[in-house]
C-alpha positions in Angstrom: 27.2 -39.5 25.4 23.7 -40.5 24.5 22.2 -37.8 26.9 24.3 -35.1 25.2 23.0 -36.1 21.8 19.4 -36.0 23.0 19.9 -32.6 24.6 21.5 -31.3 21.4 18.6 -32.5 19.3 16.0 -31.0 21.6 17.9 -27.7 21.8 18.1 -27.5 18.0 14.3 -28.2 17.7 13.5 -25.5 20.3 15.7 -22.9 18.5 14.2 -23.9 15.2 10.7 -23.4 16.5 11.5 -20.0 18.0 13.1 -18.9 14.7 10.1 -20.1 12.7 7.6 -18.4 15.0 9.5 -15.1 15.0 9.7 -15.1 11.2 6.0 -15.8 10.9 5.2 -12.9 13.2 7.5 -10.5 11.4 6.0 -11.5 8.0 2.5 -10.8 9.3 3.5 -7.4 10.5 5.1 -6.5 7.2 1.9 -6.7 5.2 1.0 -3.3 3.9 -2.1 -1.6 5.3 -4.5 -0.1 2.9 -4.5 3.7 2.9 -7.9 5.1 2.0 -7.0 8.7 2.9 -6.4 9.8 -0.7 -9.8 8.5 -2.0 -12.2 11.2 -3.3 -15.9 10.5 -2.7 -18.3 11.3 -5.6 -22.1 11.3 -5.1 -24.6 11.2 -7.9 -28.2 12.6 -7.8 -29.5 9.1 -8.4 -28.1 8.0 -5.0 -25.1 6.1 -6.3 -21.7 6.7 -4.7 -18.3 6.7 -6.4 -14.8 6.5 -5.0 -12.0 7.9 -7.1 -8.4 6.6 -6.4 -6.0 9.3 -7.7 -3.0 6.9 -7.3 -4.4 4.4 -9.9 -6.8 6.7 -11.8 -9.7 4.3 -11.2 -13.3 5.3 -10.3 -15.4 2.7 -8.4 -19.2 3.2 -8.6 -21.4 1.5 -5.9 -25.1 1.0 -5.5 -27.4 2.9 -3.0 -26.3 0.7 -0.1 -22.6 0.7 -1.1 -22.7 -3.1 -1.1 -22.2 -3.9 -4.8 -19.7 -2.3 -7.1 -21.5 -1.7 -10.4 -18.7 -0.3 -12.5 -15.0 0.4 -12.5 -13.6 3.0 -14.9 -9.9 3.9 -15.6 -8.9 7.5 -16.3 -6.1 7.5 -18.9 -6.1 11.1 -20.3 -8.0 14.1 -19.0 -10.7 15.2 -21.4 -11.0 11.7 -23.0 -13.6 9.1 -22.1 -12.8 6.8 -19.2 -12.0 3.2 -20.2 -14.3 0.4 -18.9 -12.5 -1.9 -16.6 -15.6 -3.6 -15.2 -19.3 -3.3 -15.9 -21.9 -5.5 -14.0 -25.1 -4.1 -15.3 -26.2 -0.9 -17.0 -26.9 1.9 -14.6 -28.0 5.5 -15.1 -25.8 8.1 -13.7 
């Protein structure tokens, strides 16, 4: 009787571990991947690079080495000025 209880407990633990591991793997696979295929690249004569995301209407402006994002602008209405979302330091475009 005691052996059956021990076997049942061990079996439940193993099944629980397998279920937890499979749920963790499934959750890791379900994370959405970033899709950069819709981005539009914008280059400025000063050497800065911008990326426009048409899905969000945001423009990201990077430095010469594309290591630091200087500014983020939001397009709300065509023909109107873009709204400032983020501005690290003043840059000349």
